[in-house]
C-alpha positions in Angstrom: -83.6 22.2 45.2 -84.6 25.4 43.5 -87.4 27.4 44.9 -90.6 27.0 43.0 -93.8 28.9 43.7 -96.7 27.6 41.7 -100.3 28.6 41.8 -102.0 28.9 45.1 -105.5 27.6 45.1 -109.0 28.1 46.4 -109.4 26.9 50.0 -108.8 23.2 50.2 -107.5 22.6 46.7 -104.3 20.8 46.4 -101.1 22.6 45.3 -98.0 20.7 44.1 -94.6 22.3 43.7 -91.0 21.2 44.1 -91.8 21.2 47.9 -94.4 18.5 47.5 -98.2 18.5 48.1 -99.7 21.0 50.5 -103.0 22.8 51.1 -103.1 26.5 50.4 -105.8 28.9 51.5 -105.7 31.7 48.9 -105.3 32.2 45.2 -102.4 34.3 44.0 -101.0 35.0 40.6 -98.9 32.2 39.1 -95.2 32.7 39.4 -92.0 30.7 39.2 -88.9 31.9 40.9 -85.7 30.1 39.9 -82.0 30.6 40.6 -80.0 31.4 37.4 -77.7 28.5 36.5 -74.5 28.9 34.5 -74.2 25.5 32.9 -72.6 24.5 29.6 -75.2 23.4 27.1 -75.4 19.6 27.3 -78.3 17.9 25.7 -77.5 14.2 26.0 -76.6 12.2 29.1 -75.7 8.5 28.7 -75.8 6.5 31.9 -76.7 3.0 32.8 -74.1 0.3 32.2 -75.0 -1.1 35.6 -77.9 -3.5 36.4 -81.0 -1.9 37.9 -81.2 -2.0 41.7 -83.8 -4.6 42.7 -85.9 -5.7 45.6 -88.6 -8.3 45.6 -91.2 -7.4 42.9 -89.5 -4.1 42.2 -86.5 -2.7 40.3 -85.1 0.9 40.2 -84.4 1.5 36.5 -82.8 4.9 36.8 -82.0 7.4 39.6 -81.9 11.1 38.6 -79.0 13.3 39.7 -80.3 16.8 38.9 -77.7 18.1 36.5 -77.7 17.5 33.6 -80.1 14.6 33.5 -83.1 16.1 35.3 -84.7 16.0 38.7 -88.1 15.4 40.3 -90.1 13.5 37.7 -93.8 14.0 38.2 -95.1 12.6 34.9 -96.5 9.2 34.0 -94.3 7.5 31.4 -95.0 6.8 27.7 -93.9 3.4 26.3 -92.9 3.3 22.6 -90.7 0.9 20.7 -89.4 -0.7 23.9 -88.3 2.6 25.4 -89.7 4.8 28.1 -90.3 8.6 27.8 -91.2 11.2 30.3 -90.4 14.6 31.8 -88.7 15.9 34.9 -90.1 19.0 36.7 -86.6 20.3 37.6 -83.0 19.8 36.7 -81.2 19.7 33.4 -80.1 23.2 32.5 -82.4 24.4 35.2 -86.1 24.0 34.5 -86.7 20.4 33.7 -86.1 17.9 30.9 -87.7 15.5 28.5 -85.9 12.2 28.7 -85.8 8.7 27.1 -84.8 5.5 28.9 -83.7 2.6 26.7 -82.6 -0.9 27.7 -78.8 -1.2 27.3 -78.8 -5.0 26.5 -77.1 -6.0 29.8 -80.0 -5.6 32.2 -79.6 -1.9 32.7 -81.1 1.2 31.2 -79.5 4.2 29.4 -81.0 7.7 29.9 -80.8 10.3 27.1 -81.9 13.9 27.6 -84.0 14.7 24.5 -84.5 18.3 25.6 -83.5 20.5 28.5 -85.5 23.6 29.2 -83.4 26.7 29.5 -81.8 28.1 32.6 -83.3 31.6 32.6 -86.6 32.4 34.3 -89.6 32.8 31.9 -87.7 31.2 29.0 -89.6 31.3 25.7 -89.3 27.5 25.4 -91.2 26.9 28.6 -90.2 25.7 32.0 -91.1 23.1 34.6 -93.2 20.4 32.9 -95.8 19.6 35.6 -97.2 16.1 35.6 -96.7 16.4 31.8 -96.4 13.0 30.1 -95.4 13.2 26.4 -97.6 12.1 23.5 -96.3 10.6 20.2 -97.9 11.3 16.8 -97.6 8.9 13.9 -94.4 10.6 12.6 -92.5 10.1 15.9 -92.9 13.7 17.1 -93.5 14.3 20.9 -95.9 16.7 22.4 -96.2 18.0 26.0 -96.8 20.9 28.2 -94.7 23.1 30.5 -96.2 24.9 33.4 -94.4 28.3 33.1 -92.3 30.2 30.6 -93.3 30.9 27.0 -93.9 34.3 25.4 -96.2 35.5 28.2 -94.8 33.5 31.2 -97.9 31.4 31.6 -96.7 28.1 30.1 -96.6 26.4 26.7 -97.6 23.5 24.6 -94.4 22.2 22.9 -93.4 19.7 20.2 -90.2 17.8 19.9 -89.1 16.6 16.5 -86.3 14.1 15.9 -83.5 14.9 13.5 -80.0 13.8 12.6 -78.5 16.2 15.1 -81.0 15.5 17.9 -84.4 16.8 18.9 -85.7 20.2 18.1 -88.3 22.0 20.2 -91.1 24.1 18.8 -93.5 26.1 20.9 -96.9 25.4 19.4 -98.7 27.8 21.8 -97.9 30.2 24.6 -100.7 30.8 27.1 -101.8 34.3 28.0 -103.7 33.7 31.2 -107.2 35.1 30.2 -109.3 33.9 28.6 -107.2 31.0 27.2 -105.8 29.7 30.4 -102.5 29.6 32.3 -100.1 26.9 33.6 -101.0 23.8 31.6 -100.6 20.5 33.5 -100.7 16.8 32.8 -99.8 16.7 29.2 -102.1 16.2 26.2 -104.6 14.0 24.5 -104.4 13.6 20.7 -107.4 12.4 18.7 -107.3 10.6 15.3 -107.3 13.9 13.4 -104.2 15.2 15.2 -106.0 17.7 17.5 -104.6 18.2 21.0 -106.6 18.6 24.2 -105.4 19.6 27.6 -106.2 21.5 30.8 -104.6 24.5 32.6 -104.4 24.8 36.3 -105.0 28.5 36.3 -106.2 31.3 34.0 -109.3 31.1 31.9 -112.3 33.4 32.5 -112.1 33.3 36.4 -108.5 32.2 37.1 -109.6 28.6 38.0 -108.3 26.9 34.9 -109.6 25.9 31.5 -110.0 23.1 29.0 -108.5 23.9 25.6 -108.1 22.4 22.1 -105.2 23.0 19.7 -105.8 22.2 16.0 -103.3 22.1 13.2 -104.1 24.9 10.8 -102.1 26.2 7.8 -98.8 25.0 9.1 -99.5 26.4 12.5 -101.8 25.7 15.4 -105.1 27.4 16.5 -106.1 27.3 20.2 -109.7 27.2 21.2 -111.1 27.4 24.7 -113.6 24.6 25.2 -114.4 25.3 28.9 -113.3 28.6 30.3 -113.7 27.9 34.0 -113.3 24.4 35.5 -111.9 24.8 39.1 -109.0 22.7 37.9 -107.0 20.1 39.8 -103.8 18.6 38.4 -105.7 15.9 36.7 -105.4 15.2 32.9 -108.0 14.1 30.3 -109.0 10.7 29.1 -110.7 9.9 25.8 -112.9 6.8 25.1 -113.4 4.9 21.8 -116.2 7.2 20.8 -114.2 10.4 21.1 -115.8 11.5 24.4 -113.5 13.1 26.9 -113.5 12.6 30.6 -111.8 14.6 33.3 -112.1 16.0 36.8 -112.6 19.4 38.5 -111.9 20.1 42.2 -115.2 18.4 43.2 -116.6 16.6 40.2 -116.0 14.3 37.3 -117.2 15.5 33.9 -117.8 14.2 30.4 -117.5 16.1 27.1 -119.4 14.8 24.0 -118.5 16.1 20.6 -121.3 17.7 18.6 -122.0 17.5 14.9 -121.0 21.2 14.6 -117.5 20.8 16.0 -118.4 21.9 19.5 -118.7 20.0 22.8 -121.4 19.4 25.2 -120.1 19.2 28.8 -122.0 17.5 31.7 -121.0 16.8 35.2 -121.5 13.0 35.7 -120.7 13.0 39.4 -120.3 15.5 42.2 -118.2 14.4 45.2 -120.3 14.9 48.3 -117.4 15.6 50.7 -115.5 18.9 50.5 -111.9 18.7 49.7 -111.8 15.3 48.0 -109.3 16.6 45.4 -109.7 14.1 42.5 -106.2 14.8 41.2 -105.8 11.4 39.5 -106.5 11.3 35.8 -109.6 9.0 35.3 -109.4 5.8 33.3 -112.1 3.7 31.6 -112.7 0.0 31.1 -114.3 -1.6 28.0 -117.8 -1.4 29.6 -117.5 2.4 30.0 -117.0 2.5 33.8 -114.8 5.4 35.0 -112.2 4.8 37.7 -110.1 7.3 39.6 -108.6 8.4 42.9 -109.1 11.3 45.3 -106.3 12.8 47.4 -108.6 13.3 50.4 -112.1 12.2 51.2 -113.3 8.7 51.9 -114.1 7.2 55.3 -110.9 8.4 56.9 -110.4 11.5 54.8 -107.1 10.0 53.6 -108.3 9.5 50.0 -110.1 6.8 48.1 -110.5 4.9 44.9 -113.9 5.3 43.2 -115.8 3.7 40.3 -118.5 5.5 38.3 -121.0 3.1 36.7 -123.2 4.4 33.8 -126.9 3.8 34.0 -130.1 4.7 32.1 -130.8 8.2 31.1 -127.3 9.4 31.6 -127.2 8.7 35.3 -124.0 7.5 37.0 -123.6 5.5 40.3 -120.6 5.8 42.5 -118.9 2.8 44.1 -116.1 3.4 46.6 -113.7 0.6 46.0 -111.3 1.4 48.8 -110.9 4.1 51.4 -107.3 4.7 52.6 -106.1 5.1 56.1 -103.1 6.4 57.9 -101.0 3.4 57.0 -101.3 4.1 53.3 -102.8 7.4 52.3 -103.3 10.2 49.9 -103.2 8.8 46.3 -102.2 11.7 44.0 -101.8 9.7 40.8 -104.5 8.0 38.7 -104.8 4.3 38.0 -103.7 1.7 35.5 -106.1 -1.0 34.5 -105.4 -4.4 32.9 -107.6 -6.6 30.7 -108.9 -8.6 33.7 -110.1 -5.4 35.4 -107.4 -5.3 38.0 -106.5 -1.7 39.1 -103.1 -0.5 40.0 -102.2 2.8 41.7 -99.9 4.5 44.2 -100.2 6.4 47.5 -98.0 9.4 48.0 -97.7 8.7 51.7 -97.6 5.7 54.0 -96.0 2.3 53.8 -93.4 0.9 56.1 -91.1 3.9 55.5 -93.7 6.7 55.0 -92.5 7.2 51.4 -95.6 5.9 49.6 -96.8 2.6 48.2 -97.9 0.7 45.1 -101.2 -1.1 45.5 -103.6 -3.3 43.5 -107.3 -3.7 43.6 -108.7 -6.9 42.2 -112.4 -7.8 41.5 -113.4 -10.4 44.0 -116.4 -11.9 42.0 -119.0 -10.5 44.3 -119.0 -6.9 43.2 -116.3 -5.7 45.5 -112.5 -5.4 45.2 -109.6 -6.9 47.2 -106.9 -4.4 48.2 -103.2 -5.4 48.4 -100.0 -3.4 48.9 -97.6 -4.6 46.2 -94.6 -2.4 47.3 -93.6 0.1 49.9 -91.1 2.6 48.8 -88.0 2.9 50.9 -86.5 6.2 50.0 -83.6 4.7 48.1 -86.2 2.9 45.9 -88.3 6.0 45.5 -90.3 8.5 47.5 -93.6 10.3 46.7 -95.0 8.8 43.5 -97.0 11.6 41.9 -97.5 10.3 38.3 -99.8 7.5 37.2 -98.2 4.2 36.4 -98.4 2.5 33.0 -98.7 -1.2 32.1 -96.4 -2.6 29.5 -95.6 -6.2 28.8 -97.2 -7.2 32.1 -95.1 -4.9 34.2 -95.9 -1.6 35.9 -93.6 1.4 35.2 -93.7 4.7 37.1 -91.7 7.6 38.6 -91.3 9.1 42.0 -90.8 12.8 42.6 -88.1 12.3 45.3 -86.0 9.4 46.5 -83.2 7.4 45.0 -79.6 7.6 46.0 -79.5 11.3 45.3 -83.0 12.3 46.4 -83.9 13.6 42.9 -86.4 10.9 42.0 -86.4 7.6 40.1 -87.9 5.5 37.4 -89.1 2.2 38.8 -90.6 -1.1 37.5 -92.9 -3.4 39.5 -94.0 -7.0 38.7 -97.7 -7.1 39.9 -97.6 -10.9 40.1 -94.1 -12.0 41.2 -93.6 -15.7 41.8 -93.3 -17.4 45.2 -90.0 -19.0 46.0 -88.8 -21.6 48.4 -85.3 -21.7 49.9 -83.7 -24.8 51.5 -80.4 -25.3 53.3 -78.1 -28.3 53.7 -74.9 -28.5 55.9 -72.1 -31.0 55.2 -70.6 -32.5 57.1 -72.8 -32.1 60.1 -71.5 -32.7 62.8 -67.9 -31.7 61.9 -64.6 -31.5 63.6 -63.1 -28.2 64.7 -61.0 -26.6 62.0 -62.4 -28.7 59.2 -64.3 -27.1 56.2 -68.1 -27.0 56.5 -70.1 -26.5 53.3 -73.5 -24.7 53.5 -75.6 -25.1 50.3 -78.7 -23.0 49.7 -81.2 -23.9 46.9 -83.8 -21.4 45.7 -86.7 -22.7 43.6 -87.5 -21.4 41.0 -83.9 -20.5 40.2 -83.1 -16.7 40.2 -80.6 -15.1 37.9 -77.0 -16.1 38.4 -75.1 -13.8 40.6 -77.9 -12.9 43.0 -76.7 -13.2 46.6 -77.9 -15.6 49.4 -77.3 -14.5 53.0 -76.3 -17.3 55.3 -77.4 -15.7 58.5 -75.3 -14.8 60.3 -72.0 -16.3 58.9 -71.7 -15.0 55.3 -73.0 -14.7 51.8 -72.7 -16.5 48.5 -73.8 -15.9 44.9 -76.4 -18.1 43.2 -75.4 -20.2 40.2 -78.1 -22.3 38.7 -80.3 -21.8 41.7 -77.7 -22.9 44.2 -75.3 -20.8 46.5 -72.4 -22.3 48.5 -70.6 -20.9 51.5 -67.7 -22.7 53.0 -65.9 -22.0 56.3 -63.4 -23.7 58.6 -63.7 -21.2 61.4 -66.9 -22.2 63.1 -66.5 -22.4 66.9 -66.9 -25.5 68.9 -70.5 -26.1 69.8 -73.7 -25.2 67.9 -74.1 -22.4 65.3 -77.6 -21.5 64.3 -77.8 -20.7 60.5 -80.5 -20.1 57.9 -80.4 -19.1 54.3 -82.3 -16.0 53.1 -83.1 -15.0 49.5 -84.2 -11.4 49.3 -86.0 -11.6 46.0 -85.8 -9.7 42.7 -88.2 -8.1 40.2 -90.0 -11.3 39.4 -89.4 -13.4 42.5 -90.5 -13.0 46.1 -88.2 -13.4 49.0 -88.0 -16.6 51.0 -85.9 -18.2 53.8 -85.1 -21.6 54.9 -85.8 -23.1 58.3 -83.1 -22.7 61.0 -80.4 -25.4 60.9 -77.8 -26.1 63.6 -74.2 -26.7 62.5 -72.5 -28.8 65.2 -68.8 -28.6 65.7 -66.9 -31.0 68.0 
């Protein structure tokens, strides 16, 4: 892991770097220190002839290896044309990548590096995309942000354009720290006119971050500072159907309304009452105009919470705390995904059975509250520290983890929020049997999983499922009674189940 020193922050604000989340006490100038790498230029990596690793309700679609494919993804993913797109903070040639994941037709996924940021510190093309998802325009070009590098060393807004020989990067804007901002985070919004909007973590009029707009102009782009001092977190921006923009500062949620003269009116719609709540999750909205988000800290146990802001008369907003996290599942860093039924899905960066974070759901219970449920606990191999918001596509959740996987460099994962319940039964024939004769153990799983998934016959062996049945045969059972049960461990769409204990009697 290369050393990365990102912006320190005002007391209590959250700082994220390659070392993970931590609380810093003073603000210093932004810097990125990186070891020089001498790697051959390699822009495309094709992996993925294997099936994704699976557990019940979850599949690991891709595990990053650092070089040349990228490492430590922080971004939420973008779904387009059946493929997934995102960025890695590190790896590639040295300072991160933009990647594509495409289904390979055999149940696996192929990763392609669309662009790898260069290996020299303060590269003109940018470095270390920080929480930066990518945004498509109608022509198939991609837009994103990189935290450092550029002409002034304070980060860039970039565009990637597809061509016959691959993707070409163009730096649309290099930040200069003051007054325009420094160290852009969390990608970009694009409106119907093609204007881009984003936030910087530092810089601006007082070094606390800014909100900016980039507008196409005469074949180039013009940057305009909308808000010069916002006490920025790592949160991104959200736009509603009316063109209003929502976001968060260190202790507040704000709304920006476009004016008839091309400007913006900014209002704080909610101030968090507890110091250090850190609303780093990008807010989301439902069709009724309610705003939902997460805080890294705060709540009843100061381990973070999920909040809902409800609009009222005269521009007032009412907060509802939907869930306060505790030590078992804590510190949500990412924002939320919401489905058409109003169910909310998110992640915690810590907690779960293995301490590697969790995927959770909050479902309306019909009486104004929400029911909380942990859908998955990361295991290290399946991921560790989910920092980017998940997305919903085709009824499934897709996301990234900063660490974890077989190499520790992070993963792309998929979760079924509503996996089906299974039942597993076991028969033994003949039973009783004579010593040295063949005994057949048959497990049946309903509904039938995919052929080839394994059943464990505890504790005598395993057998593959074919048409929902798995068979294990042995002639070496000892005289007496052997206690056996069948266990199905589940997959992306099916929950695990096990049979009752059976007794194989051998005379």
